[in-house]
C-alpha positions in Angstrom: -19.1 -109.4 -93.4 -20.3 -112.8 -94.5 -24.1 -113.5 -94.2 -24.4 -116.9 -95.9 -22.6 -119.4 -98.0 -24.2 -121.2 -101.0 -22.6 -124.5 -101.9 -23.7 -125.4 -105.4 -22.8 -128.4 -107.6 -20.1 -126.5 -109.4 -19.3 -123.4 -107.4 -19.3 -121.8 -104.0 -21.0 -118.4 -103.5 -20.4 -116.0 -100.6 -23.4 -113.7 -99.7 -22.3 -110.6 -97.9 -24.2 -108.4 -95.5 -23.1 -105.3 -97.5 -21.4 -104.6 -100.8 -17.7 -105.2 -101.0 -15.1 -105.8 -103.7 -13.3 -109.1 -103.9 -10.2 -109.9 -106.0 -10.0 -112.3 -108.9 -10.8 -115.2 -109.3 -14.0 -114.3 -107.4 -16.8 -113.3 -109.8 -19.5 -110.7 -108.9 -22.9 -112.3 -109.2 -24.8 -109.0 -108.5 -24.4 -105.7 -106.7 -21.1 -106.8 -105.1 -23.0 -108.7 -102.5 -22.7 -112.2 -104.0 -19.3 -113.5 -105.1 -18.9 -116.9 -106.7 -15.9 -119.2 -107.2 -15.6 -122.5 -109.1 -15.4 -125.4 -106.7 -12.3 -126.7 -108.5 -10.3 -123.5 -107.8 -6.9 -124.2 -106.3 -7.0 -122.6 -102.8 -3.4 -121.4 -103.3 -4.7 -118.9 -105.9 -6.7 -117.1 -103.2 -3.8 -116.2 -101.0 -1.2 -117.6 -98.7 -2.2 -120.8 -96.9 -1.4 -120.3 -93.2 -1.1 -123.5 -91.2 -3.5 -123.7 -88.2 -5.0 -120.3 -89.1 -8.2 -119.8 -87.1 -11.4 -120.1 -89.1 -12.9 -116.6 -89.5 -16.5 -117.8 -89.3 -16.8 -120.4 -86.5 -20.6 -119.9 -86.2 -21.4 -120.9 -89.8 -24.0 -123.7 -89.8 -26.1 -125.5 -92.3 -29.8 -124.4 -92.4 -31.1 -126.4 -95.4 -30.9 -127.3 -99.1 -32.7 -126.0 -102.2 -34.6 -128.3 -104.5 -31.7 -128.5 -106.9 -29.4 -129.7 -104.1 -27.7 -126.4 -103.3 -26.6 -126.4 -99.6 -27.1 -123.2 -97.6 -25.1 -122.2 -94.6 -25.9 -119.2 -92.4 -23.4 -117.2 -90.4 -25.0 -116.8 -87.0 -22.4 -114.5 -85.5 -23.8 -111.2 -84.2 -27.4 -112.4 -84.9 -30.4 -112.9 -82.7 -32.3 -115.7 -84.5 -35.8 -117.0 -83.7 -36.7 -120.5 -85.0 -40.5 -120.6 -85.4 -43.1 -122.9 -87.0 -43.9 -126.5 -86.3 -42.5 -127.4 -82.9 -41.1 -130.7 -83.9 -39.3 -129.3 -87.0 -38.1 -126.2 -85.0 -36.7 -128.4 -82.3 -35.0 -130.6 -84.9 -33.4 -127.6 -86.5 -32.2 -126.3 -83.1 -30.6 -129.7 -82.4 -29.0 -129.8 -85.8 -27.4 -126.4 -85.2 -26.1 -127.5 -81.9 -24.7 -130.7 -83.4 -23.0 -128.8 -86.2 -21.3 -126.5 -83.7 -20.2 -129.6 -81.8 -18.5 -131.3 -84.7 -17.8 -128.7 -87.5 -14.0 -128.5 -87.9 -14.2 -124.7 -88.2 -16.1 -124.4 -84.9 -13.2 -125.4 -82.6 -13.2 -122.0 -80.9 -16.9 -122.0 -80.1 -18.5 -122.4 -76.7 -22.2 -123.3 -77.0 -24.5 -122.9 -74.0 -27.8 -124.7 -74.2 -30.8 -124.0 -72.0 -34.0 -126.0 -72.4 -33.0 -127.6 -75.7 -30.1 -129.7 -76.9 -29.1 -131.3 -73.6 -28.7 -134.7 -75.2 -25.9 -133.3 -77.4 -23.4 -132.4 -74.7 -21.7 -135.8 -74.8 -20.8 -135.3 -78.5 -18.3 -132.6 -77.5 -18.3 -131.6 -73.8 -15.5 -129.1 -74.5 -17.7 -127.1 -76.9 -21.3 -127.8 -75.7 -22.5 -126.9 -72.1 -26.0 -127.5 -70.9 -27.6 -125.6 -68.1 -30.8 -125.7 -66.0 -33.5 -123.1 -66.9 -32.9 -121.4 -63.6 -29.4 -120.5 -64.7 -30.6 -118.5 -67.7 -29.9 -115.0 -66.2 -26.4 -116.0 -65.0 -25.5 -117.5 -68.4 -26.9 -114.5 -70.3 -24.9 -112.2 -68.1 -21.8 -114.2 -68.7 -22.2 -114.0 -72.5 -23.0 -110.3 -72.2 -19.8 -109.6 -70.3 -17.7 -111.6 -72.8 -19.4 -109.9 -75.8 -18.7 -106.4 -74.3 -15.1 -107.3 -73.9 -14.9 -108.5 -77.5 -16.5 -105.3 -78.7 -13.9 -103.3 -76.8 -11.0 -105.3 -78.2 -12.1 -105.2 -81.8 -13.0 -101.5 -81.6 -9.5 -100.7 -80.3 -7.9 -102.7 -83.1 -10.4 -101.2 -85.6 -11.0 -104.7 -87.0 -14.2 -106.8 -87.3 -13.8 -110.0 -85.2 -13.7 -112.2 -88.3 -10.6 -110.4 -89.6 -9.0 -110.3 -86.2 -9.4 -114.0 -86.0 -7.9 -114.7 -89.4 -4.9 -112.3 -88.6 -4.6 -113.6 -85.0 -4.5 -109.9 -84.1 -3.7 -108.9 -80.6 -2.4 -110.9 -77.7 -5.7 -112.8 -77.0 -7.5 -115.4 -79.0 -10.9 -114.6 -80.7 -13.3 -117.4 -79.7 -17.0 -117.3 -80.3 -20.0 -118.0 -78.1 -23.6 -119.0 -78.8 -26.6 -119.2 -76.6 -29.2 -121.7 -77.7 -32.3 -121.3 -75.6 -35.9 -122.6 -75.7 -38.3 -119.7 -76.3 -40.4 -120.9 -73.4 -37.7 -119.9 -70.9 -38.7 -116.7 -69.1 -36.9 -113.6 -70.6 -34.4 -111.8 -68.3 -32.9 -108.3 -68.4 -29.4 -109.7 -69.1 -30.7 -111.5 -72.2 -32.4 -108.3 -73.4 -29.1 -106.3 -73.0 -27.2 -109.0 -74.9 -29.7 -108.9 -77.8 -29.5 -105.1 -77.9 -25.7 -105.3 -78.0 -25.8 -107.7 -80.9 -28.1 -105.3 -82.8 -25.8 -102.3 -82.3 -22.3 -103.9 -82.8 -22.5 -106.1 -85.9 -19.2 -107.7 -86.7 -17.7 -107.0 -83.3 -19.4 -109.2 -80.7 -18.3 -112.8 -81.5 -21.6 -113.9 -80.2 -25.0 -115.3 -81.3 -28.4 -115.9 -79.6 -30.7 -118.6 -81.1 
């Protein structure tokens, strides 16, 4: 399972949630949890290029850059993420995440629901970004919970993590992703608590994120 991507000046490094073995030309950078590849690598050496193959990690978003210019992307899928700190900077980061989901070419299968933050971004891509009033938070959380439970059931039956099922286009249904972006000031609800609990217990199988 992919946790993060590090885009350096000369290579790309995948950071995994747990140790795994990757084939050549990937190079182990430590404990089989970080695998690097020169940026100039011909993609055809990595495997068959399948036209219109769904992107396996649609909730991959940029979270910042290191001093030397390395760009970091975080895979939000199956995570419950809290953005804390200075309110202005935190809000800016939340908007940036929403904007990336709206325009990233690998996020075409994502539905982003915004409550209390990011409302001004819906016109960028109304097909991906939906804004809702605060009063609708329980209903939207319940909707995401229902969808996430269904995805868990499907991926469990296939014995495949969602990212792999997407790449293989396994089963008769598509493998979209959903993200709830909500201001922390919105009153918590039981539906949201249940959704967060589901994310914590079914990593790799929910196709969902809460920020």
